Structure formats: C-alpha cells, structure tokens
C-alpha positions in Angstrom: 0.0 0.0 0.0 1.4 3.4 -1.0 1.0 6.2 1.5 -1.0 9.2 0.2 -1.0 12.3 2.4 -3.9 14.4 3.6 -7.3 14.5 1.8 -6.1 12.2 -0.9 -5.8 9.4 1.6 -9.4 10.0 2.7 -10.6 10.1 -0.8 -9.0 6.7 -1.6 -10.6 5.2 1.4 -14.0 6.6 0.4 -13.6 5.2 -3.1 -12.9 1.8 -1.5 -16.0 2.2 0.7 -18.1 3.1 -2.4 -16.8 0.0 -4.2 -17.8 -2.2 -1.2 -21.2 -0.6 -1.1 -21.7 -1.4 -4.8 -20.7 -5.0 -4.1 -23.2 -5.2 -1.2 -26.0 -3.8 -3.3 -25.2 -6.2 -6.1 -25.2 -9.1 -3.8 -28.1 -8.2 -1.5 -30.1 -5.5 -3.3 -31.3 -2.4 -1.5 -31.3 -3.0 2.3 -33.9 -1.3 4.5 -33.7 -2.9 7.9 -35.2 -1.4 11.1 -32.7 0.3 13.4 -33.4 -2.1 16.3 -34.1 -1.1 19.9 -32.1 1.2 22.1 -30.1 -1.0 24.4 -31.4 -1.2 27.9 -28.6 -3.1 29.6 -25.3 -4.8 28.9 -23.3 -1.7 29.8 -20.0 -3.4 28.9 -21.2 -3.7 25.3 -23.5 -0.7 24.5 -23.7 2.0 27.1 -22.0 5.1 25.8 -21.2 6.4 29.3 -19.5 3.1 30.2 -17.6 3.1 26.9 -16.6 6.8 27.3 -15.2 5.9 30.7 -13.1 3.1 29.3 -11.8 5.3 26.5 -10.9 8.1 28.9 -9.2 5.7 31.3 -7.2 4.2 28.5 -6.2 7.6 27.2 -5.1 8.6 30.7 -3.1 5.4 31.1 -1.4 5.8 27.7 -3.0 2.7 26.2 -5.7 4.2 24.0 -6.3 2.2 20.8 -8.7 2.3 17.9 -11.0 -0.3 19.5 -11.7 2.0 22.5 -12.5 4.9 20.1 -14.7 2.9 17.8 -16.6 1.1 20.6 -17.4 4.5 22.2 -18.7 5.9 18.9 -20.8 2.8 18.2 -22.3 2.9 21.7 -23.2 6.6 21.2 -25.0 5.6 18.0 -26.9 2.8 19.7 -27.9 5.3 22.4 -29.3 7.6 19.7 -31.7 5.0 18.2 -35.1 6.6 18.1 -33.9 10.0 17.1 -33.0 9.9 13.4 -31.2 13.2 13.3 -29.0 12.3 16.3 -28.5 8.7 15.0 -27.3 10.0 11.6 -24.8 12.4 13.3 -23.5 9.5 15.5 -23.2 7.2 12.5 -21.2 9.8 10.6 -18.8 9.9 13.5 -18.6 6.1 13.5 -17.8 6.2 9.7 -15.2 9.0 10.3 -13.4 6.9 13.0 -13.4 3.8 10.7 -11.9 5.9 7.9 -9.3 7.3 10.2 -8.4 3.8 11.4 -8.1 2.6 7.8 -5.9 5.6 7.0 -3.6 4.7 9.9 -3.4 1.1 8.6 -2.4 2.5 5.2 0.3 4.7 6.7 1.9 1.6 8.1 2.8 0.6 4.6 5.1 3.5 4.0 
C-alpha cells in the first residue's frame, strides 16, 4: 500500500467504501432494515457512558487504541436510536473513525 498524504488518503478510502457498497447492493439488493431497539442493559457492550469511561481511562493510562474509540462511537450511535437526526450524526462519527483507522493502517505501509 502506498501512503497518500492528507485528503487524498481519505478520498482513496472513500472510493474503497463506495466499491464495497456497490458489491453489497449487487449481492443483497437495497437494504432497508429497522434500526433495532435502544439497548437497555449490557453496559459493557453498548452503554456510551461506560464506553466513554473506558476510553478516557485508556487515554489517561497511555494505552488508548482504535477499539476504544470505535466502541465508544458505536455505543453513542446505539444510544441515539429513536432520534433519526442524532443517530445519523453519530453514525457519521462512526464512519469517520473507521476511515481514520483505515488511513492509519495504510500509513503503516510507508
């Protein structure tokens, strides 16, 4: 993988995402699933306050990783179920973290 700086790296990732979306649509057709229910329990998995605490603790301890960040963002999205505007905003944040993680992986190939 060749490292591409700045916005070009993001564009390359977005093109890869678009390619994958086209493959998904070709395989499954248009998908229109319900959002599911807002989680009520299982704080270790879904609760955004719990995940935020884990992320903050990891950052303080110098052991923050992409899993901490992504889990917190996904938990925030799950908490926003039922409010389409907030859910969309949270899912954009999830997507941005995923893109940032992919860019970090691509930079390793320098």
